[in-house]
A tleap script that builds the chain and sets N, CA, C and O, in Angstrom:
source leaprc.protein.ff14SB
mol = sequence {
  NMET TYR TRP VAL TYR VAL LEU GLU ASN GLN
  ASN ASP LYS GLY TRP TYR ILE GLY TYR THR
  ILE ASN LEU GLU LYS ARG LEU ARG GLU HIE
  GLN SER GLY TYR GLY SER ARG THR THR SER
  ALA ARG ASN ASN TRP GLU MET ILE TYR TYR
  GLU GLY TYR LYS ASN GLN LEU ASP ALA LYS
  GLY ARG GLU ARG PHE LEU LYS SER GLY SER
  GLY ARG LYS PHE LEU LYS LYS GLN LEU LYS
  ASN TYR LEU GLY VAL CGLU
}
set mol.1.N position { 74.200 83.455 125.426 }
set mol.1.CA position { 73.261 84.335 124.748 }
set mol.1.C position { 72.175 84.740 125.743 }
set mol.1.O position { 71.705 83.920 126.532 }
set mol.2.N position { 71.789 85.990 125.698 }
set mol.2.CA position { 70.708 86.517 126.530 }
set mol.2.C position { 69.513 86.799 125.623 }
set mol.2.O position { 69.668 87.298 124.508 }
set mol.3.N position { 68.341 86.479 126.111 }
set mol.3.CA position { 67.129 86.589 125.309 }
set mol.3.C position { 66.148 87.554 125.953 }
set mol.3.O position { 65.896 87.489 127.156 }
set mol.4.N position { 65.601 88.444 125.148 }
set mol.4.CA position { 64.511 89.325 125.554 }
set mol.4.C position { 63.279 88.766 124.861 }
set mol.4.O position { 63.316 88.466 123.668 }
set mol.5.N position { 62.193 88.627 125.601 }
set mol.5.CA position { 61.030 87.943 125.038 }
set mol.5.C position { 59.724 88.623 125.449 }
set mol.5.O position { 59.658 89.352 126.439 }
set mol.6.N position { 58.698 88.356 124.656 }
set mol.6.CA position { 57.355 88.859 124.938 }
set mol.6.C position { 56.417 87.664 124.955 }
set mol.6.O position { 56.352 86.890 124.000 }
set mol.7.N position { 55.692 87.530 126.055 }
set mol.7.CA position { 54.661 86.509 126.169 }
set mol.7.C position { 53.307 87.181 126.067 }
set mol.7.O position { 53.129 88.315 126.513 }
set mol.8.N position { 52.362 86.482 125.484 }
set mol.8.CA position { 50.996 86.991 125.412 }
set mol.8.C position { 50.084 85.982 126.096 }
set mol.8.O position { 50.155 84.783 125.826 }
set mol.9.N position { 49.229 86.477 126.980 }
set mol.9.CA position { 48.247 85.623 127.619 }
set mol.9.C position { 47.114 85.389 126.639 }
set mol.9.O position { 46.483 86.338 126.175 }
set mol.10.N position { 46.853 84.126 126.321 }
set mol.10.CA position { 45.859 83.792 125.305 }
set mol.10.C position { 44.430 83.989 125.797 }
set mol.10.O position { 43.494 83.964 124.998 }
set mol.11.N position { 44.250 84.183 127.097 }
set mol.11.CA position { 42.913 84.422 127.641 }
set mol.11.C position { 42.517 85.895 127.558 }
set mol.11.O position { 41.426 86.224 127.091 }
set mol.12.N position { 43.406 86.775 128.011 }
set mol.12.CA position { 43.060 88.204 128.049 }
set mol.12.C position { 43.934 89.077 127.151 }
set mol.12.O position { 43.765 90.296 127.124 }
set mol.13.N position { 44.871 88.464 126.412 }
set mol.13.CA position { 45.762 89.157 125.467 }
set mol.13.C position { 46.744 90.114 126.149 }
set mol.13.O position { 47.332 90.968 125.486 }
set mol.14.N position { 46.926 89.981 127.459 }
set mol.14.CA position { 47.921 90.784 128.169 }
set mol.14.C position { 49.329 90.319 127.824 }
set mol.14.O position { 49.529 89.167 127.439 }
set mol.15.N position { 50.304 91.211 127.962 }
set mol.15.CA position { 51.685 90.903 127.625 }
set mol.15.C position { 52.552 90.852 128.879 }
set mol.15.O position { 52.277 91.514 129.880 }
set mol.16.N position { 53.600 90.052 128.791 }
set mol.16.CA position { 54.671 90.040 129.781 }
set mol.16.C position { 55.974 90.133 129.010 }
set mol.16.O position { 56.184 89.394 128.049 }
set mol.17.N position { 56.851 91.036 129.425 }
set mol.17.CA position { 58.147 91.242 128.766 }
set mol.17.C position { 59.240 90.937 129.779 }
set mol.17.O position { 59.217 91.451 130.897 }
set mol.18.N position { 60.200 90.099 129.388 }
set mol.18.CA position { 61.279 89.738 130.291 }
set mol.18.C position { 62.551 89.412 129.529 }
set mol.18.O position { 62.606 89.516 128.304 }
set mol.19.N position { 63.586 89.012 130.287 }
set mol.19.CA position { 64.821 88.557 129.651 }
set mol.19.C position { 65.376 87.386 130.452 }
set mol.19.O position { 65.112 87.256 131.647 }
set mol.20.N position { 66.141 86.543 129.787 }
set mol.20.CA position { 66.674 85.335 130.405 }
set mol.20.C position { 67.894 84.847 129.635 }
set mol.20.O position { 68.168 85.299 128.523 }
set mol.21.N position { 68.610 83.930 130.240 }
set mol.21.CA position { 69.723 83.291 129.546 }
set mol.21.C position { 69.279 81.955 128.936 }
set mol.21.O position { 69.912 81.460 128.004 }
set mol.22.N position { 68.199 81.376 129.458 }
set mol.22.CA position { 67.695 80.091 128.957 }
set mol.22.C position { 66.228 80.260 128.568 }
set mol.22.O position { 65.341 80.144 129.413 }
set mol.23.N position { 65.982 80.528 127.317 }
set mol.23.CA position { 64.648 80.874 126.823 }
set mol.23.C position { 63.645 79.728 126.998 }
set mol.23.O position { 62.530 79.953 127.471 }
set mol.24.N position { 64.023 78.525 126.628 }
set mol.24.CA position { 63.095 77.396 126.720 }
set mol.24.C position { 62.707 77.096 128.173 }
set mol.24.O position { 61.536 76.866 128.476 }
set mol.25.N position { 63.697 77.102 129.058 }
set mol.25.CA position { 63.436 76.838 130.474 }
set mol.25.C position { 62.536 77.919 131.060 }
set mol.25.O position { 61.602 77.621 131.804 }
set mol.26.N position { 62.817 79.164 130.726 }
set mol.26.CA position { 62.030 80.273 131.277 }
set mol.26.C position { 60.579 80.207 130.801 }
set mol.26.O position { 59.662 80.470 131.580 }
set mol.27.N position { 60.364 79.862 129.541 }
set mol.27.CA position { 59.005 79.727 129.028 }
set mol.27.C position { 58.261 78.621 129.780 }
set mol.27.O position { 57.101 78.793 130.157 }
set mol.28.N position { 58.933 77.485 129.998 }
set mol.28.CA position { 58.313 76.393 130.770 }
set mol.28.C position { 57.953 76.857 132.175 }
set mol.28.O position { 56.895 76.503 132.695 }
set mol.29.N position { 58.831 77.651 132.795 }
set mol.29.CA position { 58.545 78.165 134.140 }
set mol.29.C position { 57.297 79.042 134.136 }
set mol.29.O position { 56.430 78.901 134.999 }
set mol.30.N position { 57.209 79.939 133.173 }
set mol.30.CA position { 56.032 80.806 133.080 }
set mol.30.C position { 54.762 79.982 132.864 }
set mol.30.O position { 53.737 80.229 133.499 }
set mol.31.N position { 54.840 79.016 131.976 }
set mol.31.CA position { 53.659 78.217 131.652 }
set mol.31.C position { 53.223 77.314 132.795 }
set mol.31.O position { 52.047 76.964 132.889 }
set mol.32.N position { 54.152 76.932 133.665 }
set mol.32.CA position { 53.817 76.032 134.765 }
set mol.32.C position { 53.505 76.770 136.067 }
set mol.32.O position { 53.259 76.134 137.092 }
set mol.33.N position { 53.511 78.107 136.037 }
set mol.33.CA position { 53.173 78.872 137.231 }
set mol.33.C position { 54.350 79.243 138.108 }
set mol.33.O position { 54.154 79.793 139.191 }
set mol.34.N position { 55.587 78.954 137.667 }
set mol.34.CA position { 56.782 79.286 138.440 }
set mol.34.C position { 57.509 80.498 137.878 }
set mol.34.O position { 58.676 80.732 138.193 }
set mol.35.N position { 56.824 81.257 137.055 }
set mol.35.CA position { 57.441 82.445 136.464 }
set mol.35.C position { 57.389 83.610 137.435 }
set mol.35.O position { 57.554 83.427 138.641 }
set mol.36.N position { 57.167 84.767 136.931 }
set mol.36.CA position { 57.074 85.962 137.764 }
set mol.36.C position { 55.713 86.011 138.451 }
set mol.36.O position { 54.842 85.185 138.176 }
set mol.37.N position { 55.538 86.967 139.333 }
set mol.37.CA position { 54.256 87.155 140.005 }
set mol.37.C position { 53.146 87.415 138.987 }
set mol.37.O position { 52.024 86.935 139.143 }
set mol.38.N position { 53.470 88.172 137.953 }
set mol.38.CA position { 52.492 88.501 136.912 }
set mol.38.C position { 52.025 87.260 136.163 }
set mol.38.O position { 50.824 87.066 135.974 }
set mol.39.N position { 52.966 86.417 135.735 }
set mol.39.CA position { 52.583 85.260 134.924 }
set mol.39.C position { 52.057 84.109 135.767 }
set mol.39.O position { 51.274 83.298 135.272 }
set mol.40.N position { 52.464 84.017 137.025 }
set mol.40.CA position { 51.978 82.907 137.847 }
set mol.40.C position { 50.517 83.104 138.257 }
set mol.40.O position { 49.835 82.140 138.604 }
set mol.41.N position { 50.039 84.345 138.220 }
set mol.41.CA position { 48.645 84.621 138.580 }
set mol.41.C position { 47.682 84.213 137.461 }
set mol.41.O position { 46.489 84.033 137.704 }
set mol.42.N position { 48.193 84.069 136.254 }
set mol.42.CA position { 47.365 83.678 135.104 }
set mol.42.C position { 48.055 82.527 134.377 }
set mol.42.O position { 49.249 82.297 134.569 }
set mol.43.N position { 47.321 81.815 133.556 }
set mol.43.CA position { 47.935 80.739 132.785 }
set mol.43.C position { 47.670 80.958 131.305 }
set mol.43.O position { 47.044 81.944 130.914 }
set mol.44.N position { 48.150 80.033 130.487 }
set mol.44.CA position { 47.941 80.071 129.039 }
set mol.44.C position { 48.775 81.153 128.344 }
set mol.44.O position { 48.245 81.964 127.584 }
set mol.45.N position { 50.089 81.153 128.615 }
set mol.45.CA position { 51.024 82.102 128.008 }
set mol.45.C position { 51.634 81.513 126.744 }
set mol.45.O position { 51.938 80.322 126.681 }
set mol.46.N position { 51.806 82.360 125.746 }
set mol.46.CA position { 52.448 81.950 124.501 }
set mol.46.C position { 53.503 82.996 124.135 }
set mol.46.O position { 53.261 84.199 124.239 }
set mol.47.N position { 54.677 82.521 123.704 }
set mol.47.CA position { 55.723 83.445 123.283 }
set mol.47.C position { 55.378 83.977 121.897 }
set mol.47.O position { 55.111 83.207 120.974 }
set mol.48.N position { 55.387 85.302 121.761 }
set mol.48.CA position { 55.055 85.898 120.472 }
set mol.48.C position { 56.227 86.648 119.851 }
set mol.48.O position { 56.160 87.038 118.686 }
set mol.49.N position { 57.316 86.858 120.621 }
set mol.49.CA position { 58.444 87.626 120.086 }
set mol.49.C position { 59.666 87.382 120.968 }
set mol.49.O position { 59.545 87.250 122.186 }
set mol.50.N position { 60.849 87.321 120.343 }
set mol.50.CA position { 62.085 87.271 121.124 }
set mol.50.C position { 63.255 87.790 120.289 }
set mol.50.O position { 63.226 87.765 119.059 }
set mol.51.N position { 64.267 88.254 120.986 }
set mol.51.CA position { 65.501 88.762 120.384 }
set mol.51.C position { 66.675 88.221 121.191 }
set mol.51.O position { 66.554 88.026 122.400 }
set mol.52.N position { 67.800 87.979 120.543 }
set mol.52.CA position { 68.995 87.487 121.218 }
set mol.52.C position { 70.094 88.533 121.300 }
set mol.52.O position { 70.285 89.321 120.374 }
set mol.53.N position { 70.822 88.535 122.426 }
set mol.53.CA position { 71.931 89.466 122.660 }
set mol.53.C position { 73.108 88.725 123.271 }
set mol.53.O position { 72.922 87.811 124.074 }
set mol.54.N position { 74.298 89.109 122.898 }
set mol.54.CA position { 75.505 88.509 123.463 }
set mol.54.C position { 75.853 89.097 124.827 }
set mol.54.O position { 76.518 88.448 125.633 }
set mol.55.N position { 75.410 90.307 125.083 }
set mol.55.CA position { 75.779 91.016 126.302 }
set mol.55.C position { 74.553 91.198 127.196 }
set mol.55.O position { 73.496 91.621 126.728 }
set mol.56.N position { 74.697 90.881 128.474 }
set mol.56.CA position { 73.580 90.977 129.417 }
set mol.56.C position { 73.066 92.407 129.551 }
set mol.56.O position { 71.855 92.618 129.616 }
set mol.57.N position { 73.949 93.377 129.594 }
set mol.57.CA position { 73.516 94.772 129.735 }
set mol.57.C position { 72.716 95.237 128.524 }
set mol.57.O position { 71.777 96.022 128.662 }
set mol.58.N position { 73.082 94.758 127.342 }
set mol.58.CA position { 72.306 95.082 126.139 }
set mol.58.C position { 70.902 94.490 126.237 }
set mol.58.O position { 69.923 95.150 125.887 }
set mol.59.N position { 70.802 93.259 126.707 }
set mol.59.CA position { 69.496 92.606 126.853 }
set mol.59.C position { 68.638 93.330 127.886 }
set mol.59.O position { 67.447 93.549 127.665 }
set mol.60.N position { 69.243 93.699 129.012 }
set mol.60.CA position { 68.499 94.426 130.055 }
set mol.60.C position { 68.000 95.777 129.532 }
set mol.60.O position { 66.873 96.188 129.809 }
set mol.61.N position { 68.857 96.452 128.777 }
set mol.61.CA position { 68.468 97.744 128.204 }
set mol.61.C position { 67.323 97.592 127.217 }
set mol.61.O position { 66.407 98.414 127.186 }
set mol.62.N position { 67.376 96.542 126.413 }
set mol.62.CA position { 66.305 96.309 125.449 }
set mol.62.C position { 65.004 95.946 126.151 }
set mol.62.O position { 63.932 96.388 125.738 }
set mol.63.N position { 65.090 95.150 127.202 }
set mol.63.CA position { 63.900 94.811 127.990 }
set mol.63.C position { 63.267 96.090 128.556 }
set mol.63.O position { 62.053 96.282 128.480 }
set mol.64.N position { 64.094 96.939 129.111 }
set mol.64.CA position { 63.615 98.209 129.679 }
set mol.64.C position { 62.932 99.049 128.604 }
set mol.64.O position { 61.880 99.638 128.850 }
set mol.65.N position { 63.532 99.105 127.407 }
set mol.65.CA position { 62.941 99.862 126.311 }
set mol.65.C position { 61.593 99.279 125.907 }
set mol.65.O position { 60.620 100.018 125.751 }
set mol.66.N position { 61.526 97.957 125.735 }
set mol.66.CA position { 60.279 97.338 125.281 }
set mol.66.C position { 59.142 97.519 126.294 }
set mol.66.O position { 57.970 97.494 125.920 }
set mol.67.N position { 59.480 97.699 127.557 }
set mol.67.CA position { 58.460 97.928 128.585 }
set mol.67.C position { 57.975 99.375 128.588 }
set mol.67.O position { 56.971 99.684 129.230 }
set mol.68.N position { 58.662 100.255 127.890 }
set mol.68.CA position { 58.289 101.673 127.843 }
set mol.68.C position { 57.189 101.898 126.808 }
set mol.68.O position { 56.866 101.000 126.031 }
set mol.69.N position { 56.630 103.073 126.803 }
set mol.69.CA position { 55.606 103.426 125.819 }
set mol.69.C position { 56.121 103.326 124.392 }
set mol.69.O position { 55.434 102.793 123.520 }
set mol.70.N position { 57.326 103.833 124.147 }
set mol.70.CA position { 57.922 103.749 122.812 }
set mol.70.C position { 58.195 102.304 122.421 }
set mol.70.O position { 58.020 101.923 121.264 }
set mol.71.N position { 58.624 101.505 123.386 }
set mol.71.CA position { 58.893 100.103 123.123 }
set mol.71.C position { 57.636 99.334 122.764 }
set mol.71.O position { 57.653 98.488 121.871 }
set mol.72.N position { 56.550 99.627 123.456 }
set mol.72.CA position { 55.276 98.956 123.138 }
set mol.72.C position { 54.784 99.379 121.755 }
set mol.72.O position { 54.206 98.569 121.029 }
set mol.73.N position { 55.007 100.641 121.387 }
set mol.73.CA position { 54.649 101.086 120.033 }
set mol.73.C position { 55.478 100.320 119.004 }
set mol.73.O position { 54.955 99.888 117.977 }
set mol.74.N position { 56.780 100.152 119.283 }
set mol.74.CA position { 57.647 99.389 118.399 }
set mol.74.C position { 57.120 97.965 118.225 }
set mol.74.O position { 57.033 97.463 117.104 }
set mol.75.N position { 56.767 97.312 119.347 }
set mol.75.CA position { 56.273 95.940 119.278 }
set mol.75.C position { 54.972 95.845 118.487 }
set mol.75.O position { 54.787 94.915 117.702 }
set mol.76.N position { 54.085 96.788 118.688 }
set mol.76.CA position { 52.820 96.773 117.951 }
set mol.76.C position { 53.066 96.929 116.449 }
set mol.76.O position { 52.375 96.318 115.634 }
set mol.77.N position { 54.057 97.753 116.091 }
set mol.77.CA position { 54.401 97.919 114.683 }
set mol.77.C position { 55.095 96.664 114.157 }
set mol.77.O position { 54.807 96.217 113.047 }
set mol.78.N position { 55.997 96.100 114.937 }
set mol.78.CA position { 56.748 94.907 114.539 }
set mol.78.C position { 55.824 93.698 114.372 }
set mol.78.O position { 56.050 92.853 113.507 }
set mol.79.N position { 54.795 93.623 115.194 }
set mol.79.CA position { 53.891 92.464 115.205 }
set mol.79.C position { 52.532 92.775 114.592 }
set mol.79.O position { 51.538 92.124 114.916 }
set mol.80.N position { 52.486 93.762 113.715 }
set mol.80.CA position { 51.192 94.218 113.176 }
set mol.80.C position { 50.413 93.113 112.480 }
set mol.80.O position { 49.187 93.079 112.583 }
set mol.81.N position { 51.078 92.218 111.783 }
set mol.81.CA position { 50.366 91.130 111.112 }
set mol.81.C position { 49.811 90.137 112.134 }
set mol.81.O position { 48.671 89.690 112.004 }
set mol.82.N position { 50.593 89.795 113.132 }
set mol.82.CA position { 50.140 88.880 114.181 }
set mol.82.C position { 48.960 89.484 114.945 }
set mol.82.O position { 47.977 88.803 115.237 }
set mol.83.N position { 49.077 90.763 115.258 }
set mol.83.CA position { 48.048 91.438 116.050 }
set mol.83.C position { 46.832 91.840 115.212 }
set mol.83.O position { 45.781 92.166 115.765 }
set mol.84.N position { 46.965 91.821 113.898 }
set mol.84.CA position { 45.866 92.230 113.033 }
set mol.84.C position { 45.626 93.721 113.054 }
set mol.84.O position { 44.493 94.174 112.892 }
set mol.85.N position { 46.693 94.495 113.255 }
set mol.85.CA position { 46.617 95.957 113.323 }
set mol.85.C position { 46.982 96.518 111.955 }
set mol.85.O position { 47.882 96.011 111.285 }
set mol.86.N position { 46.284 97.557 111.552 }
set mol.86.CA position { 46.616 98.206 110.260 }
set mol.86.C position { 47.251 99.535 110.478 }
set mol.86.O position { 47.595 100.220 109.514 }
savepdb mol mol.pdb
quit
């Protein structure tokens, strides 16, 4: 299974969007500073959203979409209760 996920930095509320085959391991890497350049520069990441895919290309495509303007609008709508958006 391939996972597309969104992390939120609890200090500045910034987001990181990625994909992985091992969701728990990848989250630990981000939280311990061994994640991407973006997440290793800051700490205090929390997973706020994830989706599972059987096919790697589908997961990569979804990651690419979520990083786009339309994808971020989708996430804001999907997470409106969490974000406190009306």
